C-alpha positions, 0 to 999 in steps of 0.5 A, spaced: 500 500 500 502 507 498 504 511 504 498 515 507 501 522 505 504 523 498 507 529 496 502 535 494 502 535 486 505 528 485 504 525 478 501 518 477 505 513 472 502 506 470 507 502 466 504 495 462 510 491 461 509 486 456 513 479 456 516 480 449 522 484 453 523 490 458 523 495 452 516 497 455 519 498 462 525 502 460 520 507 456 516 507 463 522 509 466 524 514 461 517 518 462 518 517 470 525 520 470 523 526 465 517 527 470 521 527 476 525 534 474 518 537 475 514 533 480 514 528 485 512 521 482 508 515 484 509 509 479 505 503 478 508 497 474 504 492 471 508 486 469 504 481 465 509 475 466 511 473 473 518 471 470 520 478 468 518 481 474 525 480 478 530 482 473 525 488 470 525 491 477 532 490 478 533 494 472 530 500 474 531 499 482 535 506 482 529 510 479 524 506 483 528 508 489 528 516 488 520 516 488 515 518 493 511 511 491 512 505 487 509 498 486 510 492 482 505 487 480 506 481 476 500 477 472 495 479 468 490 481 473 495 482 479 493 490 481 488 488 485 492 483 489 497 489 491 493 495 493 486 496 495 481 499 490 479 504 495 487 506 496 488 505 488 482 510 487 485 515 492 492 515 489 488 516 482 484 521 484 489 526 488 494 525 483 496 532 479 496 528 472 495 521 470 500 517 465 499 510 462 506 510 459 506 505 455 500 502 455 496 497 450 489 496 451 486 489 451 493 486 453 491 486 461 485 485 465 488 491 469 485 495 463 478 495 466 480 497 473 484 503 470 478 505 465 473 504 471 477 509 475 477 514 470 470 514 469 468 514 476 473 520 478 472 523 472 479 524 472 483 524 465 489 520 463 494 521 458 496 514 454 503 513 451 505 508 447 512 506 443 513 509 436 510 504 431 505 500 436 498 501 437 494 503 443 490 497 442 482 496 443 
């Protein structure tokens, strides 16, 4: 669970890490590093594959250690196992801005969790993807 009090004005970044390599994770890390220059960051990484969780998290450990909050989960629908729906809604709602960097819809059951959060809270998000990839369906 995230800390009770996150710094005022933090941005929230979600990264979907696909099993075809760690490029998605590095894309997300680059977005986090750029945003860190202007605001505190809460970063949630959703690894689709259990096997890539450990090596991926080792790869971005230095960046994750600099954040106000970070959370990593593994498995297609793992987000609900790591953070309560109420706390996730609070994290989403209080963020200055929300980024899905990168995210491809249709590849994770966590898609619906995020879309429901956006609808309930009426808080918009920015969805980013790597050049040459679609945003999914």
